[in-house]
C-alpha positions in Angstrom: 27.7 76.7 29.6 26.8 77.6 26.0 29.7 75.5 24.3 28.7 72.5 26.0 25.0 73.2 25.2 25.4 73.7 21.7 24.0 70.4 20.4 20.8 71.4 22.3 20.6 74.6 20.6 21.0 73.2 17.5 18.1 70.8 17.7 16.0 73.6 19.3 17.1 76.3 16.5 15.8 73.5 13.9 12.6 72.9 15.5 12.0 76.5 15.4 12.6 77.2 11.9 10.7 74.7 10.6 7.6 75.5 12.8 7.8 78.8 11.3 7.7 77.7 7.7 11.2 77.6 6.4 11.9 74.9 3.5 13.3 71.9 5.4 16.0 71.0 3.1 17.4 74.5 3.2 17.1 74.9 6.9 18.8 71.5 8.0 21.9 72.9 6.0 22.1 76.5 6.9 21.5 76.2 10.6 24.0 73.1 10.6 26.6 75.2 9.2 26.1 78.1 11.1 26.1 76.3 14.3 29.4 74.7 13.2 31.1 77.9 12.8 30.0 79.0 16.1 31.4 75.7 17.6 34.6 76.2 16.0 35.2 79.6 17.3 34.1 78.2 20.8 36.5 75.2 20.4 34.0 72.7 20.5 33.8 71.6 17.0 36.5 70.5 14.3 35.8 72.2 10.8 37.6 69.2 9.4 34.9 67.4 10.0 33.4 68.9 6.5 36.1 67.1 4.3 33.4 64.0 4.9 30.7 65.8 3.2 31.5 65.6 -0.5 31.8 61.8 0.0 28.3 61.4 2.1 26.4 63.6 -0.6 28.1 61.5 -3.4 26.8 58.4 -1.9 23.3 59.8 -1.4 23.2 60.5 -4.9 24.4 57.5 -6.5 22.6 54.9 -3.8 21.0 52.4 -5.8 18.2 51.5 -3.5 16.7 55.7 -3.4 16.5 55.2 -7.3 13.5 53.2 -6.6 11.9 56.2 -5.5 11.2 58.3 -8.6 10.5 55.0 -10.3 7.5 54.2 -7.4 6.4 57.5 -8.1 6.1 57.2 -11.6 4.3 54.3 -11.1 1.8 56.0 -8.6 1.2 58.8 -10.8 0.3 56.7 -13.9 -2.2 54.5 -12.2 -3.9 57.9 -10.4 -4.3 59.5 -13.8 -5.8 56.4 -15.5 -8.7 56.6 -13.4 -8.0 53.3 -11.6 -9.2 54.3 -8.4 -12.5 55.7 -9.8 -13.2 52.1 -11.3 -12.0 50.3 -8.2 -14.2 52.1 -5.7 -17.4 52.0 -7.9 -17.0 48.1 -8.1 -16.3 47.8 -4.5 -18.9 50.0 -3.5 -21.3 47.5 -5.6 -19.9 44.9 -4.0 -20.0 45.7 -0.4 -22.5 48.4 -1.0 -25.2 46.1 0.8 -23.5 45.8 4.2 -24.2 48.5 7.2 -20.9 50.4 6.9 -19.9 48.8 3.4 -19.4 51.9 1.5 -16.6 52.7 4.2 -15.4 48.9 3.9 -15.0 49.6 0.1 -13.0 52.8 0.5 -10.6 51.2 2.7 -10.3 48.1 0.6 -9.6 50.3 -2.4 -7.1 52.4 -0.1 -5.1 49.0 0.6 -5.2 48.1 -3.2 -4.1 51.6 -4.3 -1.7 51.5 -1.6 -0.2 48.0 -2.6 0.1 49.1 -6.2 1.1 53.0 -5.8 2.6 53.9 -2.4 1.4 57.5 -2.9 -0.6 59.0 -0.3 -1.7 62.3 -1.8 -3.0 60.6 -4.9 -5.0 58.3 -3.1 -6.8 60.7 -0.6 -7.6 63.2 -3.3 -9.0 60.5 -5.7 -11.2 59.3 -2.7 -12.5 62.5 -1.6 -13.4 63.3 -4.9 -15.0 59.9 -5.7 -16.3 58.4 -2.3 -17.0 61.3 -0.2 -20.1 62.5 -2.1 -21.3 58.7 -2.3 -21.0 58.4 1.3 -22.3 61.8 2.3 -25.6 60.9 -0.1 -26.2 57.7 1.5 -26.3 59.8 4.6 -22.9 58.8 6.2 -21.7 60.7 8.9 -19.4 63.3 8.0 -17.1 62.9 10.6 -16.9 59.2 10.1 -16.6 59.4 6.2 -13.8 61.7 6.5 -11.5 59.8 8.8 -12.1 56.6 6.8 -10.9 58.4 3.5 -8.3 60.1 5.2 -7.1 56.7 7.1 -7.5 54.8 3.7 -5.2 57.0 1.8 -2.5 56.5 4.7 -2.3 52.8 3.8 0.2 53.8 1.2 3.0 54.2 3.8 3.0 50.8 5.7 1.9 48.6 2.8 4.9 48.4 0.6 6.1 49.0 -1.8 6.4 52.7 -0.1 8.5 55.7 -0.2 8.6 55.9 3.5 10.0 52.2 3.7 12.6 52.8 1.6 13.6 55.9 3.1 13.1 54.0 6.5 15.2 51.1 5.3 18.2 53.4 4.2 18.3 55.3 7.4 18.1 52.0 9.7 20.7 50.3 7.8 22.9 53.1 7.9 22.2 53.2 11.8 22.6 49.3 12.2 26.1 49.6 10.8 27.0 52.6 12.9 25.8 50.6 16.0 27.9 47.5 15.1 30.9 49.6 14.6 30.6 51.3 18.0 30.1 47.7 19.7 33.5 46.6 18.2 32.1 44.5 15.2 33.8 45.4 11.7 32.3 42.4 10.0 29.1 44.1 9.7 25.5 42.7 9.1 23.0 44.9 7.1 19.2 45.1 6.5 18.0 45.8 3.3 14.7 47.0 1.4 13.3 43.6 0.8 13.5 42.9 4.6 11.8 45.8 5.3 9.1 45.4 2.6 8.7 41.5 3.8 8.2 42.8 7.7 5.8 45.6 6.9 3.9 43.2 4.8 1.7 41.4 7.5 1.6 44.3 10.0 0.4 46.5 7.0 -2.4 44.0 6.3 -3.1 43.3 10.0 -3.7 47.2 10.5 -6.0 47.1 7.1 -8.1 44.0 9.2 -8.2 46.1 12.3 -9.6 49.1 10.5 -12.4 47.1 8.9 -13.1 45.6 12.3 -13.4 48.9 13.6 -15.8 50.1 10.7 -17.9 47.2 10.9 -18.3 47.4 14.8 -19.0 51.1 14.6 -21.5 50.4 12.0 -23.4 47.6 14.3 -23.5 49.8 17.2 -24.1 53.0 15.6 -26.2 52.1 12.3 -27.2 55.7 11.8 -23.5 56.8 10.7 -22.8 54.3 8.4 -26.5 52.8 6.6 -26.7 50.2 4.2 -26.5 51.5 0.6 -29.4 52.2 -1.5 -29.0 49.9 -4.8 -31.4 50.0 -7.8 -33.4 46.5 -7.9 -32.3 45.9 -11.4 -28.6 46.5 -10.8 -26.9 43.1 -10.2 -23.5 42.4 -9.0 -21.4 41.7 -12.4 -18.5 39.5 -10.9 -17.1 39.4 -14.3 -16.7 43.5 -14.5 -15.5 43.5 -10.8 -12.8 41.0 -11.9 -11.8 42.9 -14.9 -11.3 46.0 -12.8 -9.3 43.7 -9.9 -6.9 41.5 -11.8 -4.9 44.4 -13.4 -3.6 46.1 -10.1 -3.3 42.7 -8.3 -1.2 41.3 -11.2 0.9 44.4 -10.9 1.2 44.1 -7.3 2.2 40.1 -7.7 4.8 41.2 -9.8 6.6 44.3 -8.0 6.0 42.6 -4.4 6.6 39.2 -5.7 9.9 40.0 -7.5 11.1 41.5 -4.4 10.4 38.9 -2.0 11.0 35.9 -4.1 14.8 37.4 -4.6 14.2 37.5 -8.6 14.7 41.7 -8.6 16.1 44.3 -6.5 13.6 47.1 -5.3 14.9 49.2 -8.2 14.5 46.5 -10.6 11.0 45.8 -9.2 10.1 49.5 -9.3 11.0 49.7 -12.9 9.2 46.9 -13.7 6.0 48.6 -11.9 6.5 51.6 -13.6 6.3 50.1 -16.9 3.6 48.1 -16.1 1.5 50.6 -14.9 2.4 52.6 -18.0 0.8 49.5 -20.3 -2.2 49.0 -18.3 -2.8 52.9 -18.6 -2.0 52.7 -22.4 -4.8 49.6 -22.4 -7.5 51.5 -20.4 -7.2 55.0 -22.9 -7.1 53.1 -25.9 -10.8 53.0 -26.7 -12.0 52.2 -30.1 -8.2 51.9 -31.1 -5.4 48.7 -31.4 -4.3 47.5 -27.9 -2.3 44.7 -29.5 1.3 46.3 -29.0 0.5 46.4 -25.2 -0.5 42.7 -24.8 2.5 41.6 -27.0 4.9 43.7 -24.7 3.3 42.7 -21.5 3.8 38.6 -23.0 7.1 39.6 -23.9 8.2 40.6 -20.6 6.6 37.6 -18.9 8.7 35.7 -21.4 11.7 37.3 -20.6 11.1 36.8 -17.0 10.3 33.0 -17.3 13.3 32.7 -19.8 15.7 34.2 -17.2 14.3 31.7 -14.3 15.2 28.7 -16.0 18.4 29.8 -17.8 21.2 32.3 -17.6 21.0 34.5 -20.6 24.1 36.3 -20.4 26.1 35.4 -23.4 29.4 36.6 -22.0 29.9 33.5 -20.1 33.0 31.2 -20.5 30.8 28.1 -20.1 27.9 29.1 -22.3 26.5 26.5 -24.6 25.0 27.2 -27.9 21.3 26.8 -26.1 22.5 30.0 -24.1 23.2 31.6 -26.8 19.8 30.9 -28.4 18.0 31.9 -25.5 19.7 35.3 -25.1 18.8 35.9 -28.6 15.6 35.1 -28.2 15.3 37.4 -25.1 17.0 40.3 -26.9 14.2 40.0 -29.8 11.5 39.6 -26.9 13.2 43.1 -25.4 12.7 45.0 -28.7 9.0 43.8 -28.4 8.4 45.2 -25.3 10.3 47.9 -26.3 8.0 48.9 -29.2 4.8 48.4 -26.8 6.5 51.0 -24.4 6.9 53.3 -27.1 3.4 53.4 -28.1 2.2 53.4 -24.8 4.1 56.6 -23.9 3.1 58.2 -27.3 -0.7 57.5 -26.3 -0.2 58.9 -22.6 1.5 61.6 -24.3 -1.5 62.7 -26.6 -3.7 62.3 -23.7 -1.7 65.2 -21.9 -0.4 62.8 -18.9 3.3 62.4 -19.9 3.9 66.0 -18.5 2.1 65.6 -15.0 4.3 62.4 -14.8 7.2 63.8 -15.1 6.5 66.8 -13.0 5.3 65.1 -10.3 8.0 62.5 -10.2 10.6 65.4 -10.3 9.4 67.4 -7.4 9.0 64.7 -5.0 12.5 63.1 -6.1 14.2 66.4 -5.8 12.7 67.3 -2.2 13.5 64.0 -0.9 17.0 63.7 -1.9 17.5 67.8 -1.0 16.1 66.7 2.6 18.5 63.8 2.6 21.4 66.1 1.9 20.6 68.4 4.3 20.1 66.2 6.9 23.1 64.7 6.1 25.0 68.0 7.1 22.8 68.5 10.1 23.8 65.0 11.4 27.4 65.6 11.0 27.3 68.7 12.9 25.4 67.5 15.4 27.9 64.5 15.9 30.6 66.7 15.6 29.1 68.7 18.6 28.7 65.4 21.0 25.0 65.2 20.4 25.0 61.5 19.6 27.1 60.8 22.9 24.3 63.0 24.7 21.4 61.2 23.1 22.8 58.1 24.1 23.4 58.7 27.6 19.9 60.2 27.7 18.4 56.5 26.6 20.8 54.7 28.6 19.5 56.6 31.8 15.8 55.6 31.2 14.0 53.6 33.5 13.1 50.3 32.2 16.2 49.5 30.0 15.9 49.1 26.1 12.0 49.0 26.6 12.1 52.3 28.6 14.6 53.6 26.2 12.0 52.9 23.0 8.8 54.0 24.8 10.5 57.2 25.4 11.6 57.2 21.4 8.1 56.1 20.3 6.4 58.9 22.2 8.8 61.6 20.9 8.3 60.6 17.5 4.6 60.5 17.9 4.5 63.9 19.3 6.8 65.3 16.6 4.4 63.5 14.1 2.1 66.6 15.4 4.3 68.9 13.4 6.6 67.2 11.2 6.2 64.9 8.2 7.6 61.1 8.1 10.6 62.2 5.8 11.7 65.1 8.5 11.3 62.5 11.1 13.1 59.6 9.5 16.1 61.8 8.3 16.8 64.1 11.2 15.5 62.2 14.4 16.1 58.5 13.5 19.9 59.0 12.6 20.2 60.4 16.0 18.4 57.8 18.0 18.5 54.7 16.4 21.9 53.8 16.6 21.8 53.8 20.2 18.7 51.5 20.7 20.2 49.3 18.3 23.2 49.1 20.6 20.7 48.4 23.4 20.0 45.0 21.6 17.0 45.9 19.9 16.0 43.7 16.4 16.5 46.3 13.4 13.8 45.0 11.6 11.1 45.1 14.4 12.4 48.3 15.5 11.8 49.6 11.7 8.2 48.3 11.6 7.6 49.7 14.8 8.6 53.1 13.9 7.4 52.8 10.6 3.5 52.2 12.0 4.2 55.3 14.5 5.3 57.4 11.2 2.2 56.8 9.4 0.1 58.4 12.2 2.0 61.5 11.3 -0.4 61.6 8.0 -3.2 61.6 10.4 -2.2 63.6 13.7 -3.7 67.5 13.6 -2.9 70.1 13.0 -0.3 69.5 10.1 -1.3 65.8 9.2 -0.6 65.7 5.6 -3.8 63.7 4.5 -5.5 66.2 6.6 -4.4 68.8 4.2 -4.9 66.7 0.9 -8.7 66.1 2.3 -9.4 69.4 3.5 -8.3 70.8 -0.2 -10.4 68.1 -2.1 -13.2 67.6 0.1 -16.9 68.8 -0.3 -17.7 72.1 1.6 -20.1 70.5 3.8 -17.0 68.4 5.4 -15.7 70.9 8.1 -11.9 70.8 9.5 -13.4 69.8 12.7 -15.3 66.8 11.3 -12.1 65.5 9.7 -10.2 65.9 13.1 -12.9 64.0 14.9 -12.6 61.3 12.1 -9.2 60.5 12.0 -8.7 60.1 16.1 -10.5 56.7 16.1 -8.2 55.4 13.4 -5.0 57.0 15.6 -6.3 55.0 18.6 -6.4 51.6 15.8 -2.8 52.5 15.0 -1.7 52.9 18.5 -3.4 49.3 19.5 -1.4 48.0 16.2 1.7 49.3 17.6 1.2 47.6 21.1 0.2 44.1 19.2 3.4 44.2 17.5 5.4 45.3 20.7 4.0 42.4 22.8 4.7 39.9 19.7 7.5 40.9 17.5 7.1 37.6 15.3 4.3 39.7 13.4 7.3 41.7 11.9 10.0 39.6 12.0 8.5 36.2 10.9 8.3 36.9 7.0 11.9 38.6 6.5 13.2 35.4 8.6 11.3 33.0 6.6 12.5 34.7 3.3 15.9 36.2 4.1 17.7 34.1 6.9 
């Protein structure tokens, strides 16, 4: 009896250890190895399966897609340290402050802009908690409404690309899709890319942003006392030129990163490098008060020129059919690279003198190490779980669900939602999805649509009490008058909006599949 239930006991032991607070990466590997030896002694696990581990771990460490994660983290940290969020909030507050709920609209708008330019939840929530919450409270905003708005605005960084969650999710779903096709007897398999997942998440992410705004404005209309009109000095006009100067740099960076991915010009990793360099130059320009900014403008112009040249001609001179014009274009592009590198070098020196470089490298290293360690631990766990027959048990459970594929999906979505109360998105993505996703895909569900459904569901894990990460971030940075109860009450309506968004995409899949089908199929 015990031997036949080891897969269930393995999963239960993992959940118990995580809830007790043990580090996830080491818990995944340690419990899996322990149960593997128990299964071997009981005759239900073959230790020769561990021979595949070295190849799996090597595949993770050399995965070109995952290299984008530290680059996007660097991009986000640089923009956060350069006070971009502070300037955006101030200017958006001036622009929308005359509306009921205008400050909340400003916070949500800035959250969307930062999501599309950084993709980092923690930095966004903390920045807006320090800047926006005091302003909202000073203007007599309801405490719970203010806290919930700030928390939710920060989580947009997980569903609006570029996003660390979407990169991890695309890798897990691509692997699951290939496994599903192998098990269906198809050996010429299709794959899904990060670019497709980014394209699929873009429209739903913007739709969710619009739903948030609709909720804010409706709530402010029905209950004017919770979100009054912002008091503005009579002599303080709206300066559109100043607002444009604050908005244009992050929007340009968003277009450069997402446009290069969705347009097929660059891979996600290459686009992440462009974003990191672009954020570095923008931060250096902002920090160069009273000092020359010419190297940074020249560097930006050089990078744009290289992209333009590469769009019209092939600048790889090693081609056998290269003409003299191609060699000249390649030489000019090489010169532009030197100009760009000089600007990047000066920018790094400026940021180093400002004391930012150490924080950037520390944040990028810690986040990257955590993600890769968790991925390696999850690989060991899923190997043992499958070796104990857990994948077959899960597949059988989902197939026996009433309602067919839709019933199975409803069960999985409910399970992910409940697990979000206790686990974060990385743990759910690398532990749960490799187990359930292949079975769902075998049932015929669209992998792109399924990825978006799961992504929005995973986003709720940042808001669901008691362990939502955004709740912790806000609790640590909020003014003392904001209580934990205020935060919990404030996020509940937004969780309802997210569930409503999932239902919309469930009943109208083209919201998720339309853009990737247009761009990639």
